C-alpha atoms as an extended CHARMM CRD file, in Angstrom:
* protein
*
       208  EXT
         1         1  UNK       CA             87.5110000000      109.2550000000       84.8140000000  PROA      1               0.0000000000
         2         2  UNK       CA             89.4260000000      106.0400000000       84.0800000000  PROA      2               0.0000000000
         3         3  UNK       CA             92.1130000000      107.0880000000       86.5660000000  PROA      3               0.0000000000
         4         4  UNK       CA             89.4740000000      107.6480000000       89.2500000000  PROA      4               0.0000000000
         5         5  UNK       CA             88.0010000000      104.2380000000       88.4600000000  PROA      5               0.0000000000
         6         6  UNK       CA             91.4320000000      102.6160000000       88.8100000000  PROA      6               0.0000000000
         7         7  UNK       CA             92.0460000000      104.4120000000       92.1030000000  PROA      7               0.0000000000
         8         8  UNK       CA             88.7110000000      103.3410000000       93.5710000000  PROA      8               0.0000000000
         9         9  UNK       CA             89.2570000000       99.8050000000       92.2620000000  PROA      9               0.0000000000
        10        10  UNK       CA             92.7010000000       99.5500000000       93.8660000000  PROA      10              0.0000000000
        11        11  UNK       CA             91.3880000000      100.7770000000       97.2160000000  PROA      11              0.0000000000
        12        12  UNK       CA             88.4200000000       98.4180000000       97.0490000000  PROA      12              0.0000000000
        13        13  UNK       CA             90.6110000000       95.3970000000       96.2590000000  PROA      13              0.0000000000
        14        14  UNK       CA             92.9830000000       96.3380000000       99.0770000000  PROA      14              0.0000000000
        15        15  UNK       CA             89.9900000000       96.6230000000      101.3820000000  PROA      15              0.0000000000
        16        16  UNK       CA             88.6110000000       93.2440000000      100.3170000000  PROA      16              0.0000000000
        17        17  UNK       CA             91.9120000000       91.6440000000      101.2890000000  PROA      17              0.0000000000
        18        18  UNK       CA             92.0440000000       93.2490000000      104.7310000000  PROA      18              0.0000000000
        19        19  UNK       CA             88.4420000000       93.9370000000      105.7540000000  PROA      19              0.0000000000
        20        20  UNK       CA             87.6490000000       90.4650000000      107.0890000000  PROA      20              0.0000000000
        21        21  UNK       CA             90.1320000000       90.6250000000      109.9410000000  PROA      21              0.0000000000
        22        22  UNK       CA             88.3520000000       90.5880000000      113.2950000000  PROA      22              0.0000000000
        23        23  UNK       CA             90.6100000000       93.4110000000      114.4960000000  PROA      23              0.0000000000
        24        24  UNK       CA             89.4570000000       95.8670000000      111.8560000000  PROA      24              0.0000000000
        25        25  UNK       CA             87.3070000000       98.5220000000      113.5920000000  PROA      25              0.0000000000
        26        26  UNK       CA             83.9920000000       99.8920000000      112.3290000000  PROA      26              0.0000000000
        27        27  UNK       CA             85.7550000000      103.0830000000      111.1910000000  PROA      27              0.0000000000
        28        28  UNK       CA             87.8560000000      101.1410000000      108.6850000000  PROA      28              0.0000000000
        29        29  UNK       CA             84.9080000000       99.0910000000      107.4570000000  PROA      29              0.0000000000
        30        30  UNK       CA             82.8340000000      102.1930000000      106.7170000000  PROA      30              0.0000000000
        31        31  UNK       CA             85.7170000000      103.6810000000      104.7100000000  PROA      31              0.0000000000
        32        32  UNK       CA             85.7900000000      100.4520000000      102.7100000000  PROA      32              0.0000000000
        33        33  UNK       CA             82.1040000000      100.8400000000      101.8640000000  PROA      33              0.0000000000
        34        34  UNK       CA             82.8060000000      104.4500000000      100.8580000000  PROA      34              0.0000000000
        35        35  UNK       CA             85.3530000000      103.2350000000       98.3100000000  PROA      35              0.0000000000
        36        36  UNK       CA             82.9430000000      100.5750000000       97.0460000000  PROA      36              0.0000000000
        37        37  UNK       CA             80.3020000000      103.2520000000       96.5270000000  PROA      37              0.0000000000
        38        38  UNK       CA             82.7880000000      105.3820000000       94.6120000000  PROA      38              0.0000000000
        39        39  UNK       CA             83.8550000000      102.3610000000       92.5440000000  PROA      39              0.0000000000
        40        40  UNK       CA             80.2900000000      101.5030000000       91.5430000000  PROA      40              0.0000000000
        41        41  UNK       CA             79.6380000000      105.1180000000       90.6050000000  PROA      41              0.0000000000
        42        42  UNK       CA             82.7600000000      105.2540000000       88.4550000000  PROA      42              0.0000000000
        43        43  UNK       CA             81.9690000000      101.9500000000       86.7410000000  PROA      43              0.0000000000
        44        44  UNK       CA             78.5150000000      103.2120000000       85.8200000000  PROA      44              0.0000000000
        45        45  UNK       CA             79.8880000000      106.5640000000       84.6330000000  PROA      45              0.0000000000
        46        46  UNK       CA             82.5070000000      104.9540000000       82.3840000000  PROA      46              0.0000000000
        47        47  UNK       CA             79.9380000000      102.5690000000       80.8760000000  PROA      47              0.0000000000
        48        48  UNK       CA             77.4520000000      105.4160000000       80.4840000000  PROA      48              0.0000000000
        49        49  UNK       CA             79.9670000000      107.5300000000       78.5760000000  PROA      49              0.0000000000
        50        50  UNK       CA             81.1020000000      104.5910000000       76.4210000000  PROA      50              0.0000000000
        51        51  UNK       CA             77.6970000000      103.2010000000       75.4850000000  PROA      51              0.0000000000
        52        52  UNK       CA             75.8290000000      106.4490000000       74.9920000000  PROA      52              0.0000000000
        53        53  UNK       CA             78.7630000000      108.5940000000       73.8680000000  PROA      53              0.0000000000
        54        54  UNK       CA             77.7110000000      111.1630000000       76.4600000000  PROA      54              0.0000000000
        55        55  UNK       CA             79.8250000000      114.1250000000       77.5250000000  PROA      55              0.0000000000
        56        56  UNK       CA             79.1760000000      113.4940000000       81.2320000000  PROA      56              0.0000000000
        57        57  UNK       CA             77.5450000000      116.8580000000       81.8600000000  PROA      57              0.0000000000
        58        58  UNK       CA             74.0550000000      115.5360000000       82.6090000000  PROA      58              0.0000000000
        59        59  UNK       CA             72.8780000000      113.7760000000       85.7140000000  PROA      59              0.0000000000
        60        60  UNK       CA             73.0140000000      109.9990000000       85.8770000000  PROA      60              0.0000000000
        61        61  UNK       CA             73.1180000000      107.2930000000       88.5370000000  PROA      61              0.0000000000
        62        62  UNK       CA             76.9240000000      107.2410000000       88.5820000000  PROA      62              0.0000000000
        63        63  UNK       CA             77.0490000000      110.5150000000       90.4810000000  PROA      63              0.0000000000
        64        64  UNK       CA             75.2030000000      108.8650000000       93.3570000000  PROA      64              0.0000000000
        65        65  UNK       CA             78.4300000000      106.9220000000       93.8940000000  PROA      65              0.0000000000
        66        66  UNK       CA             80.2710000000      110.1280000000       94.7950000000  PROA      66              0.0000000000
        67        67  UNK       CA             77.4470000000      111.2830000000       97.0330000000  PROA      67              0.0000000000
        68        68  UNK       CA             77.3900000000      107.8800000000       98.7310000000  PROA      68              0.0000000000
        69        69  UNK       CA             81.1570000000      107.9340000000       99.2060000000  PROA      69              0.0000000000
        70        70  UNK       CA             81.0920000000      111.2030000000      101.1200000000  PROA      70              0.0000000000
        71        71  UNK       CA             78.0570000000      110.1050000000      103.1190000000  PROA      71              0.0000000000
        72        72  UNK       CA             79.9730000000      107.0000000000      104.1800000000  PROA      72              0.0000000000
        73        73  UNK       CA             83.0980000000      109.0290000000      104.9680000000  PROA      73              0.0000000000
        74        74  UNK       CA             81.0360000000      111.4450000000      107.0520000000  PROA      74              0.0000000000
        75        75  UNK       CA             79.4580000000      108.4980000000      108.8850000000  PROA      75              0.0000000000
        76        76  UNK       CA             82.8740000000      106.9890000000      109.5910000000  PROA      76              0.0000000000
        77        77  UNK       CA             83.9120000000      110.2120000000      111.3250000000  PROA      77              0.0000000000
        78        78  UNK       CA             80.6800000000      111.0420000000      113.1040000000  PROA      78              0.0000000000
        79        79  UNK       CA             79.8040000000      107.5560000000      114.2530000000  PROA      79              0.0000000000
        80        80  UNK       CA             83.1320000000      105.8180000000      114.7600000000  PROA      80              0.0000000000
        81        81  UNK       CA             86.0290000000      108.1180000000      115.6610000000  PROA      81              0.0000000000
        82        82  UNK       CA             84.9000000000      111.6680000000      116.4480000000  PROA      82              0.0000000000
        83        83  UNK       CA             83.8560000000      110.8400000000      120.0190000000  PROA      83              0.0000000000
        84        84  UNK       CA             87.3040000000      109.3380000000      120.6890000000  PROA      84              0.0000000000
        85        85  UNK       CA             88.9730000000      112.6500000000      119.8670000000  PROA      85              0.0000000000
        86        86  UNK       CA             86.4440000000      115.2470000000      120.9160000000  PROA      86              0.0000000000
        87        87  UNK       CA             84.3330000000      114.7640000000      124.0050000000  PROA      87              0.0000000000
        88        88  UNK       CA             83.0410000000      118.3130000000      123.8790000000  PROA      88              0.0000000000
        89        89  UNK       CA             85.7270000000      119.7460000000      126.1560000000  PROA      89              0.0000000000
        90        90  UNK       CA             85.9530000000      123.5280000000      126.3130000000  PROA      90              0.0000000000
        91        91  UNK       CA             89.6910000000      123.4790000000      125.5400000000  PROA      91              0.0000000000
        92        92  UNK       CA             88.9340000000      121.9980000000      122.1100000000  PROA      92              0.0000000000
        93        93  UNK       CA             86.4810000000      124.7460000000      121.1690000000  PROA      93              0.0000000000
        94        94  UNK       CA             88.9960000000      126.7160000000      119.0960000000  PROA      94              0.0000000000
        95        95  UNK       CA             89.7430000000      123.6390000000      116.9840000000  PROA      95              0.0000000000
        96        96  UNK       CA             86.0450000000      123.1390000000      116.3090000000  PROA      96              0.0000000000
        97        97  UNK       CA             85.7250000000      126.7820000000      115.2980000000  PROA      97              0.0000000000
        98        98  UNK       CA             88.6920000000      126.5370000000      112.9190000000  PROA      98              0.0000000000
        99        99  UNK       CA             87.2200000000      123.4110000000      111.3340000000  PROA      99              0.0000000000
       100       100  UNK       CA             83.8030000000      125.0710000000      110.9950000000  PROA      100             0.0000000000
       101       101  UNK       CA             85.3560000000      128.1280000000      109.3410000000  PROA      101             0.0000000000
       102       102  UNK       CA             87.3570000000      126.0180000000      106.8740000000  PROA      102             0.0000000000
       103       103  UNK       CA             84.3690000000      123.8120000000      106.0110000000  PROA      103             0.0000000000
       104       104  UNK       CA             82.0870000000      126.8510000000      105.6840000000  PROA      104             0.0000000000
       105       105  UNK       CA             84.4930000000      128.6790000000      103.3730000000  PROA      105             0.0000000000
       106       106  UNK       CA             84.8360000000      125.5020000000      101.3140000000  PROA      106             0.0000000000
       107       107  UNK       CA             81.0630000000      125.0040000000      101.1060000000  PROA      107             0.0000000000
       108       108  UNK       CA             80.1530000000      128.6200000000      100.3320000000  PROA      108             0.0000000000
       109       109  UNK       CA             83.0350000000      128.9900000000       97.8800000000  PROA      109             0.0000000000
       110       110  UNK       CA             82.0510000000      125.7720000000       96.1140000000  PROA      110             0.0000000000
       111       111  UNK       CA             78.4050000000      126.8380000000       95.8390000000  PROA      111             0.0000000000
       112       112  UNK       CA             79.3540000000      130.2590000000       94.4900000000  PROA      112             0.0000000000
       113       113  UNK       CA             81.7020000000      128.7610000000       91.9040000000  PROA      113             0.0000000000
       114       114  UNK       CA             79.0970000000      126.1980000000       90.8460000000  PROA      114             0.0000000000
       115       115  UNK       CA             76.6560000000      129.0500000000       90.3740000000  PROA      115             0.0000000000
       116       116  UNK       CA             79.2320000000      131.1980000000       88.5730000000  PROA      116             0.0000000000
       117       117  UNK       CA             80.1330000000      128.3840000000       86.1820000000  PROA      117             0.0000000000
       118       118  UNK       CA             76.4200000000      127.6560000000       85.6580000000  PROA      118             0.0000000000
       119       119  UNK       CA             76.7430000000      124.0450000000       86.7250000000  PROA      119             0.0000000000
       120       120  UNK       CA             73.6920000000      121.8150000000       86.9590000000  PROA      120             0.0000000000
       121       121  UNK       CA             71.6000000000      122.1570000000       90.1560000000  PROA      121             0.0000000000
       122       122  UNK       CA             72.1290000000      118.5130000000       91.1260000000  PROA      122             0.0000000000
       123       123  UNK       CA             75.8880000000      119.1640000000       91.5220000000  PROA      123             0.0000000000
       124       124  UNK       CA             75.1390000000      121.2440000000       94.6080000000  PROA      124             0.0000000000
       125       125  UNK       CA             73.9990000000      118.0630000000       96.3650000000  PROA      125             0.0000000000
       126       126  UNK       CA             77.5060000000      116.5770000000       96.2940000000  PROA      126             0.0000000000
       127       127  UNK       CA             78.9450000000      119.5900000000       98.1050000000  PROA      127             0.0000000000
       128       128  UNK       CA             76.7600000000      119.0220000000      101.1990000000  PROA      128             0.0000000000
       129       129  UNK       CA             78.2130000000      115.6820000000      102.4190000000  PROA      129             0.0000000000
       130       130  UNK       CA             81.6050000000      116.8230000000      101.1460000000  PROA      130             0.0000000000
       131       131  UNK       CA             81.4860000000      119.8670000000      103.4170000000  PROA      131             0.0000000000
       132       132  UNK       CA             80.5190000000      117.8320000000      106.4850000000  PROA      132             0.0000000000
       133       133  UNK       CA             83.2940000000      115.3410000000      105.7420000000  PROA      133             0.0000000000
       134       134  UNK       CA             85.8140000000      118.1620000000      105.4060000000  PROA      134             0.0000000000
       135       135  UNK       CA             84.7650000000      119.5480000000      108.7940000000  PROA      135             0.0000000000
       136       136  UNK       CA             85.5870000000      116.3230000000      110.6320000000  PROA      136             0.0000000000
       137       137  UNK       CA             88.7530000000      115.6520000000      108.6330000000  PROA      137             0.0000000000
       138       138  UNK       CA             90.0530000000      119.1450000000      109.3530000000  PROA      138             0.0000000000
       139       139  UNK       CA             89.1270000000      119.0120000000      113.0320000000  PROA      139             0.0000000000
       140       140  UNK       CA             90.8000000000      115.6460000000      113.5880000000  PROA      140             0.0000000000
       141       141  UNK       CA             93.8180000000      116.8490000000      111.6320000000  PROA      141             0.0000000000
       142       142  UNK       CA             94.5120000000      119.7700000000      113.9820000000  PROA      142             0.0000000000
       143       143  UNK       CA             93.0020000000      118.7040000000      117.3150000000  PROA      143             0.0000000000
       144       144  UNK       CA             95.4720000000      117.6190000000      120.0460000000  PROA      144             0.0000000000
       145       145  UNK       CA             95.9300000000      113.8880000000      120.4600000000  PROA      145             0.0000000000
       146       146  UNK       CA             94.2510000000      111.8700000000      123.1790000000  PROA      146             0.0000000000
       147       147  UNK       CA             96.0110000000      109.5060000000      125.5520000000  PROA      147             0.0000000000
       148       148  UNK       CA             95.3290000000      106.5010000000      123.3260000000  PROA      148             0.0000000000
       149       149  UNK       CA             97.3190000000      107.9900000000      120.4490000000  PROA      149             0.0000000000
       150       150  UNK       CA             94.5510000000      107.2240000000      117.9590000000  PROA      150             0.0000000000
       151       151  UNK       CA             94.2930000000      110.7160000000      116.5210000000  PROA      151             0.0000000000
       152       152  UNK       CA             98.0280000000      111.1410000000      115.9480000000  PROA      152             0.0000000000
       153       153  UNK       CA             98.3560000000      108.0140000000      113.8010000000  PROA      153             0.0000000000
       154       154  UNK       CA             95.3240000000      109.0320000000      111.7160000000  PROA      154             0.0000000000
       155       155  UNK       CA             96.6320000000      112.5060000000      110.7860000000  PROA      155             0.0000000000
       156       156  UNK       CA             98.0100000000      111.3490000000      107.3880000000  PROA      156             0.0000000000
       157       157  UNK       CA             94.6040000000      109.8850000000      106.5480000000  PROA      157             0.0000000000
       158       158  UNK       CA             92.7720000000      113.0390000000      107.6190000000  PROA      158             0.0000000000
       159       159  UNK       CA             95.1360000000      115.1600000000      105.5160000000  PROA      159             0.0000000000
       160       160  UNK       CA             94.4290000000      112.8440000000      102.5900000000  PROA      160             0.0000000000
       161       161  UNK       CA             90.6550000000      113.3200000000      102.9770000000  PROA      161             0.0000000000
       162       162  UNK       CA             91.0700000000      117.1110000000      103.0750000000  PROA      162             0.0000000000
       163       163  UNK       CA             93.0220000000      116.9010000000       99.8140000000  PROA      163             0.0000000000
       164       164  UNK       CA             90.4070000000      114.5590000000       98.3350000000  PROA      164             0.0000000000
       165       165  UNK       CA             87.6230000000      117.0500000000       99.0290000000  PROA      165             0.0000000000
       166       166  UNK       CA             89.5850000000      119.8380000000       97.3450000000  PROA      166             0.0000000000
       167       167  UNK       CA             90.5870000000      117.6790000000       94.3830000000  PROA      167             0.0000000000
       168       168  UNK       CA             87.0380000000      116.4130000000       93.9230000000  PROA      168             0.0000000000
       169       169  UNK       CA             85.4460000000      119.8600000000       93.8820000000  PROA      169             0.0000000000
       170       170  UNK       CA             88.0470000000      121.0300000000       91.3340000000  PROA      170             0.0000000000
       171       171  UNK       CA             87.1620000000      117.9780000000       89.2680000000  PROA      171             0.0000000000
       172       172  UNK       CA             83.4700000000      118.9090000000       89.3910000000  PROA      172             0.0000000000
       173       173  UNK       CA             84.1040000000      122.5740000000       88.5760000000  PROA      173             0.0000000000
       174       174  UNK       CA             86.4660000000      121.9520000000       85.6750000000  PROA      174             0.0000000000
       175       175  UNK       CA             85.3890000000      121.9720000000       82.0540000000  PROA      175             0.0000000000
       176       176  UNK       CA             85.3260000000      118.6900000000       80.1850000000  PROA      176             0.0000000000
       177       177  UNK       CA             88.6600000000      118.0790000000       78.4580000000  PROA      177             0.0000000000
       178       178  UNK       CA             90.4360000000      120.9440000000       80.2150000000  PROA      178             0.0000000000
       179       179  UNK       CA             93.8900000000      120.7850000000       81.8010000000  PROA      179             0.0000000000
       180       180  UNK       CA             92.3150000000      121.3560000000       85.2170000000  PROA      180             0.0000000000
       181       181  UNK       CA             90.0300000000      118.3740000000       84.7170000000  PROA      181             0.0000000000
       182       182  UNK       CA             92.9690000000      116.1580000000       83.7630000000  PROA      182             0.0000000000
       183       183  UNK       CA             95.1130000000      117.2280000000       86.7150000000  PROA      183             0.0000000000
       184       184  UNK       CA             92.2870000000      117.0510000000       89.2490000000  PROA      184             0.0000000000
       185       185  UNK       CA             91.1910000000      113.6640000000       87.8900000000  PROA      185             0.0000000000
       186       186  UNK       CA             94.7230000000      112.2770000000       88.2480000000  PROA      186             0.0000000000
       187       187  UNK       CA             95.0190000000      113.6650000000       91.7820000000  PROA      187             0.0000000000
       188       188  UNK       CA             91.5950000000      112.2860000000       92.7150000000  PROA      188             0.0000000000
       189       189  UNK       CA             92.5160000000      108.8490000000       91.3710000000  PROA      189             0.0000000000
       190       190  UNK       CA             95.7590000000      108.7780000000       93.3450000000  PROA      190             0.0000000000
       191       191  UNK       CA             94.0440000000      109.9210000000       96.5360000000  PROA      191             0.0000000000
       192       192  UNK       CA             91.2980000000      107.3210000000       96.1300000000  PROA      192             0.0000000000
       193       193  UNK       CA             93.9190000000      104.6080000000       95.6660000000  PROA      193             0.0000000000
       194       194  UNK       CA             95.6520000000      105.6810000000       98.8800000000  PROA      194             0.0000000000
       195       195  UNK       CA             92.5090000000      105.9630000000      101.0420000000  PROA      195             0.0000000000
       196       196  UNK       CA             92.2370000000      102.3650000000      102.2380000000  PROA      196             0.0000000000
       197       197  UNK       CA             96.0000000000      101.6700000000      102.5400000000  PROA      197             0.0000000000
       198       198  UNK       CA             96.6380000000      104.8830000000      104.5040000000  PROA      198             0.0000000000
       199       199  UNK       CA             93.5900000000      104.3430000000      106.7260000000  PROA      199             0.0000000000
       200       200  UNK       CA             94.6230000000      100.7320000000      107.2910000000  PROA      200             0.0000000000
       201       201  UNK       CA             98.1660000000      101.7410000000      108.2240000000  PROA      201             0.0000000000
       202       202  UNK       CA             96.8070000000      104.1280000000      110.8410000000  PROA      202             0.0000000000
       203       203  UNK       CA             94.2550000000      101.6810000000      112.2030000000  PROA      203             0.0000000000
       204       204  UNK       CA             96.9430000000       98.9980000000      112.6740000000  PROA      204             0.0000000000
       205       205  UNK       CA             98.6950000000      101.2660000000      115.1770000000  PROA      205             0.0000000000
       206       206  UNK       CA             95.5560000000      101.4230000000      117.3300000000  PROA      206             0.0000000000
       207       207  UNK       CA             96.3870000000       97.9610000000      118.5920000000  PROA      207             0.0000000000
       208       208  UNK       CA            100.1260000000       98.4120000000      119.1990000000  PROA      208             0.0000000000
C-alpha cells in the first residue's frame, strides 16, 4: 500500500508541475485528477490501517479513490481522445470487437474470481469502471493511427493503462500479506508513478 501511495504521490507532484501549462489538453488534465483521486484514496487507506490497526479487508472511504481514478481515466478516453481515433468508421469495427472481447473477458473473469475468492460485494463496483477503461485503452492501443499521429504517440500510455488494470485486479484478488499482493502492489505503484510522465511525454508530441 505504501508503494502505491508513493507512486500516486510521484505522479501527482509531476502533474502539479506541468498541469498549468496552457498547452496541456483536457485529456492530460483529467488523467491528473485521476492520480489525485488515487492519491487521496491511498492516503486515507494508509491512515485507516495505521490508526485503527485494520487489516484492510472491510470497506472504507479510501476505496472510493480507486473507483474515482478509473472513472476519471474512463472520462479522459471517452470525452477527450476517443473521437480523435475512432469516428465510427466501418474499417475500425474489428478493432472495436477485439477491445470489447478483451474487456468482457477481463470483467467476467474478474467477477468470477471475486466470487470464487468470496470477496466483499463492494469490490465488484471497482471492476465496472476498470472494465470500461480497459476497453478504451485496448482499442486505442491496437487501432490504426490517424493522420495527426496522436494515437501512435499515446500507445505506450495505453499499454501502461492496460497493465495497470491487470495489476490492480490482481492486487484486489490477492490475500493480505501474500507474495501476489506484494508483487502486484509493487507493480501498481510503479505504473501509477509512470502514468503522468508517460502521458505527458505523449501529449507533448501532439504539438510537434
